[in-house]
VOBA-1610 file (N, C-alpha, C; in pm, whole numbers, padded with zeros to 5 digits, always signed):
BEGIN
Met+10678+17620+05074Met+10771+17567+05173Met+10699+17572+05319Ala+10718+17472+05386Ala+10663+17462+05522Ala+10720+17563+05615Thr+10643+17616+05706Thr+10683+17716+05804Thr+10729+17637+05933Asn+10849+17661+05971Asn+10906+17594+06085Asn+10893+17678+06210Leu+10800+17651+06295Leu+10783+17723+06419Leu+10872+17675+06530Val+10919+17748+06613Val+10999+17703+06727Val+10948+17779+06859Arg+10961+17705+06968Arg+10930+17772+07091Arg+11064+17773+07173Phe+11095+17896+07236Phe+11219+17907+07302Phe+11217+17991+07421Ala+11324+17987+07503Ala+11338+18053+07624Ala+11457+18150+07611Lys+11436+18275+07650Lys+11544+18380+07634Lys+11518+18480+07744Asp+11626+18511+07817Asp+11614+18612+07920Asp+11504+18592+08024Gly+11478+18467+08052Gly+11378+18429+08149Gly+11237+18428+08093Ala+11216+18446+07966Ala+11077+18452+07910Ala+11075+18352+07801Thr+10952+18297+07774Thr+10928+18198+07672Thr+10853+18269+07563Ala+10890+18232+07438Ala+10835+18293+07316Ala+10833+18202+07204Trp+10755+18240+07100Trp+10753+18159+06972Trp+10817+18236+06854Gly+10859+18167+06763Gly+10917+18229+06652Gly+10917+18142+06525Val+10968+18192+06419Val+10981+18116+06295Val+11134+18091+06280Ala+11170+17968+06257Ala+11315+17931+06229Ala+11344+17964+06081Leu+11441+18043+06061Leu+11485+18083+05929Leu+11633+18057+05908Pro+11688+18050+05791Pro+11839+18043+05783Pro+11896+18168+05855Gly+11996+18135+05947Gly+12057+18245+06023Gly+11997+18285+06153Gly+11872+18230+06191Gly+11823+18263+06319Gly+11670+18253+06330Ile+11615+18324+06425Ile+11471+18310+06454Ile+11404+18445+06431Ser+11293+18448+06367Ser+11208+18562+06356Ser+11098+18555+06449Pro+11105+18635+06569Pro+11006+18619+06678Pro+10867+18658+06635Leu+10765+18588+06694Leu+10627+18627+06677Leu+10598+18746+06770Ser+10516+18838+06726Ser+10487+18954+06808Ser+10392+18922+06924Gly+10307+18826+06911Gly+10212+18794+07012Gly+10268+18694+07122Thr+10191+18675+07231Thr+10229+18582+07332Thr+10126+18475+07334Tyr+10173+18348+07324Tyr+10089+18231+07316Tyr+10126+18128+07421Ala+10034+18112+07517Ala+10071+18037+07643Ala+10090+17885+07611Thr+10013+17841+07513Thr+10010+17701+07480Thr+10020+17673+07328Thr+10047+17552+07279Thr+10039+17520+07147Thr+09899+17543+07095Ala+09799+17494+07168Ala+09657+17528+07126Ala+09625+17670+07109Asp+09676+17753+07191Asp+09663+17900+07178Asp+09719+17949+07048Leu+09842+17905+07017Leu+09911+17935+06892Leu+09830+17892+06770Ile+09781+17770+06774Ile+09695+17721+06667Ile+09575+17802+06642Ala+09505+17837+06752Ala+09379+17914+06744Ala+09397+18060+06702Asn+09505+18114+06751Asn+09513+18269+06738Asn+09640+18320+06666Gly+09733+18235+06628Gly+09867+18279+06590Gly+09899+18279+06438Glu+09798+18238+06354Glu+09836+18218+06215Glu+09879+18351+06144Ala+09812+18454+06158Ala+09846+18586+06098Ala+09983+18625+06144Asp+10013+18602+06278Asp+10140+18642+06333Asp+10257+18556+06273Trp+10247+18423+06266Trp+10362+18353+06211Trp+10371+18369+06064Arg+10260+18392+05997Arg+10278+18419+05850Arg+10354+18549+05825Gln+10330+18646+05911Gln+10402+18770+05904Gln+10544+18756+05939Ala+10569+18679+06044Ala+10701+18670+06099Ala+10800+18594+05999Arg+10744+18507+05918Arg+10827+18433+05825Arg+10881+18527+05707Thr+10818+18643+05700Thr+10864+18738+05595Thr+10969+18839+05646Val+11007+18829+05775Val+11085+18925+05844Val+11226+18860+05870Ala+11334+18931+05848Ala+11469+18878+05869Ala+11480+18840+06017Pro+11553+18735+06037Pro+11570+18679+06176Pro+11635+18789+06272Gly+11577+18799+06392Gly+11640+18891+06479Gly+11697+18830+06605Val+11693+18693+06622Val+11738+18627+06733Val+11830+18514+06693Asp+11952+18508+06748Asp+12044+18403+06706Asp+12012+18277+06781Phe+12021+18159+06711Phe+11997+18031+06768Phe+12073+18012+06901Thr+12203+18058+06903Thr+12296+18037+07015Thr+12252+18116+07134Ala+12154+18215+07120Ala+12118+18298+07236Ala+11993+18246+07307Val+11945+18133+07261Val+11814+18084+07326Val+11826+17942+07360Glu+11743+17898+07440Glu+11716+17753+07468Glu+11591+17704+07395Leu+11604+17616+07306Leu+11489+17566+07238Leu+11412+17473+07324Leu+11272+17490+07324Leu+11188+17416+07409Leu+11096+17320+07316Ser+11026+17230+07386Ser+10929+17145+07307Ser+10823+17238+07251Pro+10797+17230+07120Pro+10680+17308+07063Pro+10544+17258+07094Val+10538+17145+07171Val+10411+17086+07215Val+10415+17111+07366Thr+10310+17179+07417Thr+10304+17213+07551Thr+10199+17124+07628Ala+10231+17110+07758Ala+10131+17038+07842Ala+10035+17151+07895Pro+09913+17107+07930Pro+09862+16971+07908Pro+09830+16933+07766Ala+09855+16801+07741Ala+09827+16752+07611Ala+09822+16595+07613Arg+09755+16543+07525Arg+09749+16398+07517Arg+09858+16352+07414Leu+09940+16251+07450Leu+10036+16199+07364Leu+09998+16064+07324Leu+09930+16049+07214Leu+09873+15923+07161Leu+09980+15865+07074Cys+09978+15730+07078Cys+10090+15656+07012Cys+10040+15541+06931Gln+10107+15517+06819Gln+10080+15385+06737Gln+10209+15296+06770Gly+10179+15168+06777Gly+10283+15069+06795Gly+10295+14986+06675Ala+10424+14945+06648Ala+10452+14851+06532Ala+10383+14899+06399Asn+10427+15006+06345Asn+10356+15067+06237Asn+10440+15078+06106Tyr+10569+15031+06115Tyr+10656+15020+05995Tyr+10674+14877+05952Arg+10676+14849+05830Arg+10675+14711+05781Arg+10789+14634+05842Gln+10920+14691+05824Gln+11033+14621+05865Gln+11035+14607+06019His+10979+14703+06093His+10978+14693+06236His+10883+14578+06278Met+10775+14563+06211Met+10686+14453+06236Met+10757+14314+06213Ile+10820+14310+06100Ile+10892+14183+06067Ile+11000+14151+06167Glu+11071+14259+06219Glu+11177+14243+06315Glu+11111+14195+06452Ser+10984+14237+06475Ser+10917+14199+06596Ser+10841+14071+06580Gly+10854+13995+06465Gly+10787+13869+06455Gly+10641+13880+06410Val+10606+13989+06343Val+10467+14020+06302Val+10468+14022+06150Asn+10380+13963+06084Asn+10365+13980+05940Asn+10275+14106+05905Pro+10334+14205+05851Pro+10261+14329+05833Pro+10142+14309+05736Asp+10140+14213+05655Asp+10029+14183+05561Asp+09909+14118+05632Asp+09939+14069+05754Asp+09828+13998+05831Asp+09774+14096+05938Lys+09837+14221+05951Lys+09786+14309+06064Lys+09658+14382+06016Val+09556+14371+06089Val+09427+14435+06042Val+09377+14541+06141Phe+09462+14573+06236Phe+09412+14673+06331Phe+09538+14754+06381Asn+09511+14881+06424Asn+09617+14966+06479Asn+09636+14921+06623Met+09752+14948+06675Met+09788+14934+06814Met+09806+15069+06872Phe+09715+15113+06962Phe+09726+15237+07027Phe+09764+15229+07172Phe+09841+15335+07220Phe+09862+15352+07363Phe+09890+15499+07381Glu+09926+15536+07515Glu+09949+15676+07539Glu+10081+15685+07623Lys+10134+15805+07616Lys+10256+15847+07700Lys+10200+15969+07790Ser+10251+15981+07904Ser+10204+16090+07990Ser+10267+16225+07936Asp+10197+16332+07948Asp+10264+16460+07902Asp+10371+16508+07993Cys+10386+16445+08115Cys+10508+16468+08201Cys+10635+16429+08124Ser+10616+16350+08019Ser+10739+16300+07953Ser+10794+16403+07851Leu+10714+16501+07818Leu+10753+16605+07721Leu+10894+16670+07768Asn+10979+16682+07661Asn+11112+16733+07686Asn+11163+16812+07574Ala+11269+16889+07602Ala+11314+16983+07513Ala+11399+16905+07400Pro+11410+16955+07274Pro+11472+16888+07172Pro+11630+16895+07173Met+11688+16979+07256Met+11832+16983+07272Met+11875+16973+07411Gly+11815+16885+07486Gly+11842+16877+07633Gly+11906+16746+07676Lys+11847+16701+07784Lys+11906+16582+07850Lys+11786+16483+07875Val+11818+16357+07873Val+11719+16256+07908Val+11777+16176+08025Ala+11723+16181+08146Ala+11774+16114+08264Ala+11728+15966+08258Arg+11817+15876+08270Arg+11784+15736+08286Arg+11754+15705+08427Pro+11625+15666+08465Pro+11595+15634+08603Pro+11690+15529+08664Ala+11714+15543+08793Ala+11815+15456+08857Ala+11783+15305+08845His+11657+15272+08836His+11624+15131+08833His+11616+15084+08696Val+11643+15162+08592Val+11623+15125+08456Val+11763+15094+08387Arg+11769+14978+08328Arg+11893+14942+08265Arg+11869+14921+08108Leu+11754+14895+08064Leu+11723+14871+07929Leu+11650+14994+07870Leu+11726+15101+07852Leu+11670+15228+07796Leu+11687+15232+07641Asp+11567+15250+07580Asp+11567+15238+07432Asp+11524+15375+07365Tyr+11545+15387+07242Tyr+11509+15497+07163Tyr+11414+15459+07047Glu+11328+15552+07007Glu+11239+15529+06898Glu+11204+15655+06831Ile+11264+15691+06718Ile+11239+15806+06644Ile+11090+15788+06583Glu+11011+15895+06588Glu+10880+15888+06532Glu+10839+16025+06469Leu+10773+16016+06354Leu+10705+16135+06299Leu+10574+16147+06390Ala+10554+16275+06440Ala+10439+16298+06526Ala+10352+16403+06456Leu+10227+16398+06466Leu+10132+16490+06406Leu+10064+16568+06526Val+10062+16708+06517Val+09999+16788+06610Val+09865+16818+06552Phe+09756+16787+06633Phe+09619+16814+06587Phe+09583+16957+06583Arg+09505+16994+06479Arg+09465+17126+06457Arg+09321+17145+06520Ala+09239+17052+06498Ala+09091+17056+06533Ala+09057+16958+06643Ala+08958+16999+06720Ala+08905+16904+06808Ala+08831+16793+06743Ile+08840+16670+06800Ile+08756+16563+06739Ile+08676+16502+06861Thr+08541+16505+06849Thr+08459+16465+06962Thr+08361+16352+06927Gly+08384+16298+06804Gly+08307+16180+06759Gly+08363+16130+06635Pro+08303+16021+06581Pro+08366+15953+06465Pro+08368+16052+06344Val+08480+16056+06278Val+08501+16133+06158Val+08565+16045+06060Thr+08540+16085+05924Thr+08613+16009+05816Thr+08719+16106+05767Val+08846+16070+05781Val+08954+16152+05738Val+09012+16089+05614Thr+09032+16176+05512Thr+09099+16126+05387Thr+09220+16221+05355Glu+09288+16183+05250Glu+09401+16258+05210Glu+09354+16405+05178Ser+09236+16422+05127Ser+09193+16550+05091Ser+09150+16645+05199Asn+09108+16589+05318Asn+09072+16674+05426Asn+09162+16661+05552Leu+09270+16586+05531Leu+09366+16562+05641Leu+09415+16698+05703Ala+09438+16800+05623Ala+09485+16935+05670Ala+09386+16998+05764Asp+09259+16950+05756Asp+09158+17014+05844Asp+09180+16964+05990Tyr+09250+16852+06008Tyr+09268+16792+06135Tyr+09408+16799+06186Val+09509+16814+06099Val+09645+16819+06136Val+09706+16954+06114Phe+09762+17012+06224Phe+09821+17144+06209Phe+09968+17136+06165Gly+10046+17047+06220Gly+10187+17040+06184Gly+10249+16910+06225Leu+10384+16902+06191Leu+10462+16781+06209Leu+10579+16816+06308Val+10616+16716+06386Val+10727+16729+06470Val+10804+16598+06486Ile+10935+16604+06523Ile+11012+16486+06566Ile+10980+16457+06705Ala+10947+16323+06737Ala+10931+16279+06872Ala+11024+16155+06891Asn+11089+16148+07012Asn+11158+16027+07048Asn+11087+15956+07158Asp+11028+15845+07126Asp+10952+15774+07223Asp+11043+15686+07312Val+11127+15755+07394Val+11214+15684+07483Val+11138+15579+07578Ser+11192+15459+07584Ser+11114+15355+07651Ser+11214+15275+07746Ala+11155+15253+07866Ala+11230+15165+07966Ala+11175+15017+07947Arg+11249+14944+07866Arg+11195+14807+07823Arg+11190+14717+07941Asp+11269+14733+08048Asp+11264+14646+08161Asp+11149+14681+08254Val+11079+14780+08222Val+10945+14820+08292Val+10833+14782+08201Gln+10846+14826+08078Gln+10735+14819+07980Gln+10691+14678+07963Leu+10792+14584+07931Leu+10756+14449+07898Leu+10729+14356+08012Pro+10823+14335+08109Pro+10799+14246+08221Pro+10677+14289+08299Gln+10645+14420+08320Gln+10536+14465+08400Gln+10406+14483+08311Met+10421+14469+08180Met+10315+14498+08092Met+10259+14630+08109Gln+10347+14732+08126Gln+10314+14866+08154Gln+10367+14966+08044Phe+10297+14965+07934Phe+10335+15059+07825Phe+10332+15200+07866Phe+10225+15244+07941Phe+10210+15380+07982Phe+10323+15413+08079Lys+10347+15327+08182Lys+10455+15358+08283Lys+10593+15350+08220Gly+10618+15255+08145Gly+10753+15234+08088Gly+10786+15338+07989Lys+10694+15408+07929Lys+10723+15506+07833Lys+10699+15657+07880Ser+10669+15668+08006Ser+10618+15805+08054Ser+10705+15869+08162Tyr+10819+15817+08189Tyr+10901+15881+08289Tyr+10935+16020+08239Arg+10962+16108+08339Arg+10985+16250+08302Arg+11103+16265+08202Gly+11079+16340+08107Gly+11173+16355+07999Gly+11182+16252+07888Phe+11092+16156+07895Phe+11099+16040+07795Phe+11038+16071+07663Cys+11011+16201+07640Cys+10953+16234+07498Cys+11004+16373+07452Pro+11138+16370+07407Pro+11185+16493+07350Pro+11112+16519+07225Val+11069+16646+07197Val+10995+16682+07085Val+11053+16811+07019Gly+11057+16810+06886Gly+11108+16926+06816Gly+11242+16893+06752Pro+11310+16998+06703Pro+11293+17144+06734Pro+11188+17212+06655His+11153+17174+06536His+11061+17243+06451His+10930+17185+06465Leu+10823+17274+06472Leu+10685+17237+06446Leu+10658+17290+06304Ala+10661+17190+06212Ala+10648+17228+06074Ala+10501+17239+06024Val+10456+17354+05990Val+10320+17378+05944Val+10325+17374+05796Leu+10259+17268+05743Leu+10245+17243+05600Leu+10134+17319+05540Glu+10153+17376+05415Glu+10042+17425+05339Glu+09959+17306+05288Arg+09835+17330+05252Arg+09750+17215+05222Arg+09810+17134+05114Glu+09871+17189+05007Glu+09920+17111+04898Glu+10047+17034+04938Glu+10108+17069+05050Glu+10229+17007+05100Glu+10201+16876+05175Phe+10080+16846+05203Phe+10050+16724+05281Phe+10085+16597+05203Arg+10102+16607+05080Arg+10148+16488+04996Arg+10292+16448+05042Tyr+10362+16529+05111Tyr+10495+16494+05162Tyr+10490+16396+05273Leu+10374+16368+05325Leu+10370+16274+05442Leu+10409+16140+05400Asp+10401+16106+05272Asp+10441+15974+05227Asp+10586+15969+05179His+10657+16093+05186His+10785+16103+05133His+10896+16168+05229Leu+10889+16126+05357Leu+10980+16175+05450Leu+11077+16067+05491Ser+11205+16108+05516Ser+11303+16023+05566Ser+11325+16037+05707Leu+11337+15936+05786Leu+11360+15929+05934Leu+11500+15879+05960Thr+11581+15942+06040Thr+11711+15883+06079Thr+11743+15923+06222Leu+11782+15806+06296Leu+11826+15828+06432Leu+11965+15766+06441Ala+12054+15839+06516Ala+12188+15790+06542Ala+12222+15807+06685Val+12301+15716+06727Val+12356+15713+06864Val+12507+15736+06863Asn+12564+15840+06916Asn+12702+15870+06908Asn+12756+15862+06758Gly+12672+15915+06671Gly+12707+15923+06525Gly+12681+15798+06445Glu+12643+15687+06509Glu+12625+15556+06448Glu+12473+15549+06419Ile+12431+15537+06287Ile+12291+15530+06248Ile+12230+15407+06296Arg+12120+15411+06372Arg+12055+15296+06434Arg+11919+15269+06363Gln+11851+15381+06325Gln+11723+15368+06263Gln+11719+15457+06134Gln+11667+15400+06028Gln+11650+15482+05907Gln+11538+15413+05822Asp+11441+15490+05787Asp+11335+15445+05705Asp+11264+15559+05639Glu+11154+15526+05563Glu+11075+15628+05492Glu+10929+15606+05535Thr+10851+15720+05540Thr+10717+15718+05577Thr+10628+15645+05473Ala+10683+15626+05354Ala+10617+15542+05263Ala+10595+15394+05312Asn+10667+15359+05402Asn+10655+15225+05469Asn+10568+15219+05584Leu+10503+15319+05619Leu+10396+15309+05729Leu+10283+15216+05680Val+10241+15128+05774Val+10140+15031+05739Val+10003+15099+05753Phe+09979+15175+05858Phe+09857+15250+05867Phe+09889+15401+05850Lys+09842+15458+05750Lys+09869+15601+05714Lys+09788+15698+05811Pro+09834+15825+05819Pro+09767+15916+05914Pro+09617+15923+05898Ala+09566+15936+05771Ala+09431+15958+05756Ala+09343+15838+05811Glu+09380+15721+05779Glu+09307+15606+05824Glu+09321+15585+05970Thr+09448+15623+06026Thr+09467+15611+06165Thr+09376+15703+06250Ile+09370+15839+06204Ile+09287+15931+06278Ile+09140+15895+06269Thr+09095+15835+06154Thr+08958+15788+06129Thr+08926+15683+06242Glu+09028+15583+06256Glu+08999+15480+06353Glu+09002+15539+06497Leu+09101+15619+06522Leu+09111+15679+06656Leu+08987+15761+06695Ser+08923+15821+06598Ser+08800+15900+06631Ser+08685+15814+06676Thr+08684+15689+06650Thr+08570+15605+06687Thr+08575+15564+06831Phe+08687+15596+06902Phe+08689+15563+07051Phe+08754+15663+07134Ser+08812+15777+07083Ser+08882+15878+07156Ser+08854+16018+07107Asp+08843+16110+07193Asp+08839+16253+07155Asp+08987+16303+07152Val+09007+16411+07079Val+09142+16481+07078Val+09110+16626+07082Ala+09208+16706+07119Ala+09194+16847+07128Ala+09311+16913+07049Pro+09289+17035+07001Pro+09398+17103+06933Pro+09523+17103+07029Gly+09641+17082+06962Gly+09767+17076+07045Gly+09807+16936+07091Asp+09709+16835+07084Asp+09744+16704+07118Asp+09832+16642+07009Leu+09904+16532+07043Leu+10007+16473+06961Leu+09974+16332+06929Leu+10005+16289+06804Leu+09996+16154+06767Leu+10133+16109+06715Leu+10194+16010+06784Leu+10324+15948+06739Leu+10276+15834+06649Thr+10340+15834+06525Thr+10287+15737+06423Thr+10362+15609+06412Gly+10448+15579+06514Gly+10528+15454+06503Gly+10673+15470+06477Thr+10755+15374+06506Thr+10902+15382+06487Thr+10944+15280+06385Pro+11056+15311+06308Pro+11112+15213+06223Pro+11181+15094+06291Ser+11235+15010+06221Ser+11327+14897+06279Ser+11454+14960+06333Gly+11520+14883+06402Gly+11658+14922+06464Gly+11666+14969+06598Cys+11556+14950+06675Cys+11560+14973+06821Cys+11659+14883+06883Ala+11699+14912+07007Ala+11786+14824+07081Ala+11711+14692+07123Leu+11586+14698+07145Leu+11509+14579+07181Leu+11511+14471+07072Arg+11536+14351+07107Arg+11525+14240+07012Arg+11444+14134+07079Val+11339+14076+07004Val+11264+13975+07063Val+11284+13837+06991Pro+11282+13734+07059Pro+11307+13605+06987Pro+11196+13582+06880Pro+11223+13486+06787Pro+11127+13452+06681Pro+11000+13396+06753Pro+10879+13408+06686Pro+10760+13367+06739Pro+10755+13221+06801Leu+10814+13123+06736Leu+10817+12989+06784Leu+10899+12979+06908Val+11013+13043+06916Val+11088+13041+07047Val+11013+13112+07157Arg+10949+13222+07131Arg+10863+13295+07233Arg+10767+13198+07289Lys+10692+13131+07193Lys+10586+13039+07246Lys+10640+12926+07333Leu+10757+12867+07289Leu+10811+12761+07372Leu+10858+12805+07504Thr+10925+12914+07512Thr+10969+12973+07644Thr+10848+13001+07725Gln+10744+13057+07673Gln+10627+13083+07753Gln+10557+12959+07811Leu+10567+12852+07735Leu+10508+12728+07789Leu+10597+12660+07888Leu+10730+12670+07871Leu+10822+12591+07951Leu+10872+12663+08076Leu+10872+12798+08078Leu+10929+12872+08188Leu+10821+12939+08278Pro+10834+12938+08402Pro+10741+13011+08481Pro+10766+13165+08457Glu+10660+13244+08481Glu+10670+13387+08441Glu+10789+13458+08496Lys+10822+13437+08631Lys+10925+13508+08688Lys+11053+13471+08623Lys+11084+13347+08598Lys+11203+13302+08527Lys+11205+13350+08384Leu+11088+13350+08318Leu+11083+13392+08178Leu+11142+13535+08172Trp+11096+13629+08256Trp+11129+13764+08246Trp+11279+13788+08295Ala+11323+13704+08394Ala+11456+13716+08431Ala+11552+13675+08311Thr+11510+13570+08238Thr+11584+13536+08123Thr+11589+13650+08011Phe+11465+13707+07996Phe+11454+13816+07899Phe+11552+13929+07942Gly+11557+13964+08076Gly+11641+14078+08120Gly+11786+14039+08089Arg+11835+13918+08118Arg+11971+13876+08095Arg+12009+13886+07944Met+11920+13838+07863Met+11948+13837+07720Met+11954+13979+07660Gln+11861+14067+07706Gln+11867+14207+07661Gln+11983+14278+07711Ala+12024+14254+07831Ala+12142+14320+07904Ala+12273+14302+07813Arg+12275+14199+07739Arg+12402+14169+07656Arg+12404+14259+07529Arg+12304+14320+07503Arg+12291+14405+07383Arg+12352+14546+07414Pro+12458+14582+07345Pro+12533+14712+07370Pro+12443+14834+07313Gln+12337+14805+07243Gln+12260+14908+07183Gln+12186+14992+07282Tyr+12155+14943+07395Tyr+12071+15014+07492Tyr+12149+15135+07535Leu+12074+15245+07566Leu+12135+15374+07587Leu+12201+15372+07726Lys+12311+15442+07737Lys+12390+15457+07861Lys+12419+15607+07881Pro+12443+15641+08007Pro+12473+15777+08032Pro+12606+15827+07957Gly+12588+15945+07892Gly+12692+15989+07809Gly+12664+15976+07656Asp+12570+15884+07621Asp+12529+15868+07486Asp+12460+15994+07435Val+12482+16027+07315Val+12427+16138+07239Val+12331+16082+07129Val+12199+16114+07137Val+12111+16066+07036Val+12064+16187+06953Thr+12082+16166+06822Thr+12039+16268+06726Thr+11928+16203+06634Ala+11834+16293+06596Ala+11719+16249+06517Ala+11679+16353+06422Ser+11644+16316+06296Ser+11612+16409+06193Ser+11499+16341+06109Ile+11410+16435+06059Ile+11312+16393+05965Ile+11294+16504+05854Ala+11293+16469+05732Ala+11290+16556+05622Ala+11256+16499+05492Ser+11207+16581+05402Ser+11191+16535+05263Ser+11318+16556+05186Ala+11338+16479+05077Ala+11465+16488+04997Ala+11493+16623+04950Asp+11386+16703+04919Asp+11413+16845+04869Asp+11411+16942+04972Arg+11390+16906+05099Arg+11393+16989+05218Arg+11275+17091+05226Val+11175+17065+05138Val+11053+17149+05157Val+10999+17126+05292Val+10997+17009+05338Val+10967+16975+05483Val+11090+16923+05549Asp+11132+16999+05654Asp+11250+16975+05732Asp+11222+17000+05882Leu+11218+16899+05956Leu+11179+16914+06099Leu+11296+16943+06191Gly+11411+16964+06129Gly+11527+17000+06210Gly+11596+16880+06259Glu+11708+16909+06340Glu+11773+16792+06407Glu+11757+16802+06563Gln+11711+16695+06619Gln+11699+16684+06765Gln+11827+16619+06813Arg+11872+16674+06932Arg+11999+16623+06983Arg+11987+16617+07139Val+11989+16498+07192Val+11975+16494+07337Val+12078+16399+07397Thr+12124+16428+07519Thr+12234+16349+07591Thr+12169+16268+07706Ile+12206+16144+07711Ile+12154+16050+07816Ile+12240+16080+07945Thr+12168+16103+08060Thr+12234+16116+08184Thr+12191+16008+08283Ala+12269+15993+08389Ala+12233+15902+08490Ala+12118+15956+08580
//
């Protein structure tokens, strides 16, 4: 059974623990960062998971189990149906799309996401995210058999996105990095080596005000974690505690026109008018997030051997 680590605040202090039925079993040591926990905390959390919980969930504030500073690396369009929805043939895609979010966007799993005043097209993206175990400083070949050497655990991440910044300004980093735009957790699930097979058998579900918007299986990832990390290592270093968001399923608020329509509008409309038209069309979609909306997200295997908990955030103005 995977070990579900949580980071929490209680009585003005921050601590780590193991989430168990009925509460949290606190770790005895103090770990300032996720990287510190990875390097020095294994004996502590293995012991804590054998101890009855001593802290009630209602007595704490759950925090992101990924701490800054950290790199938040992202994959774009990595689920088959999401590619089709975006006008891309997944069978023709021969390369990963990578980008980053600022670690200023890290947010608690049970908190609030503030919509910036200038943003109207606020979107959600549930993602399975991998927390790196080991530093990578050069090209490596990662396979299913050695993936556990590089990945410490799994978390839920919501890649909140300001589409009216990201697309018209061609600013992925800016449009996805406003403060609070990456709720993470609640669980940092540490898998035993033999449990890494579950990476192909996880269900993702995101709902807004109880209405399911996104639902898919990691079996439908186009680029799997091992090959993704192999490619990533050819051009980027990573450090323990860094995060890789592996892509979002179909069902986001954003809808793009079919490829032929996109090409025609790009040919016929000046850029300023093109993006004004885009904004008007998207603004008609009621799926974009508004203040007061409650977004829930969960990722788990069918048998609950791997269960990343339920994330629940409220959108505010």
